[in-house]
KOLTIZA-660833 format. One record per residue (C-alpha): z, x negated, y negated; residue in one letter. Coordinates in steps of 0.5 Angstrom, whole numbers, plus 500, padded with zeros to 3 digits. Layout:
BEGIN
ZXYA...
This chain:
BEGIN
104174680M101178686T094176684S096168686S098171694I094168698Q092172704I095171710P102171707A109171709T114175704L121175705R128178703P132176698S137171700R142172694K142179696K144179705A149173702A153178696M153184702L155179708F161177702L163184700V164186707S167179709L172181702L173189705F175186713V180181709V183188705G183191711G187185714I193186708W192193710M194193716V199187714R203192710D204198715G197201713Q194204719M187205714M185198714G183197722Y178203720L176199714C176192717G173195722G167198719F165193714F166187720A160191723L156189718G158181718L153180724P148184721V147181714F149174718A142175721L138176715Q138169714F135167720H127167719P125171724K130176723A126179716A119179713Y114183711L106180713R100181709L094179712E087182712P086187717D094191717S101188715F107188719T114189716F120186721C127188720S133185725L128182729F123189730R117188728A112194727H104192724T100198721V093197720R090198713W086202715A090208717I094208711V092213705R097211699E103207697F109209692A115207689V120212692I128213690Y133214696V139215692G140209687P134205692N128204690R123203696M116202698V112208701A106210704W102216707N098215713F090217712T090225715P087222722D092219724Y096222729P103224729A107222734S114224734G119227729S121222724A114222720R115229719A122229717I121223712S116226709K120232708S125228704L122223700S115227700G112219704Y112219712E115211712A118206708A118198708L126196709P125191703D122190697T122181699Y123178693G118183688M119188683K118195687P111197684Q109189683E109190691L106197691V100194686E099188692L100193697M094199695E090192693G090189699L088197703R083198698Q080191699S081191707Y083198710G075200708K073199715T076204721R078199726N084203727A
């Protein structure tokens, strides 16, 4: 599957997953409303909390809200309209990591890439990796790692970082 992708390519998150999360949140909001109608004050907390997720999951259906763009010199991942570009040349390795029950695609930067802020250090201490993608974009995590590692090896040799 991964060898058939032509670069540049844009991968998108699963719409089924976003729809399922939206529906589950909606059910909890309705459940919270029923709790309040039955006199249970905890319904406000339940309904209010899950109501916050409704616009987030609804936004996932906008084509510019979330994606992974693979290009010869870099990859760009976007979540909730915030895009981050990473050049292949500054990535040392990709791997699949586990964060609770979730599998994610993570990477470490090259040793000469300057650290900025404490987020990388915290991520490294928690997972062993400095950064991770927010989604697997419709692929199995291992397939995405293999694709990205192949692109890093092919295109990351030029040090224009």
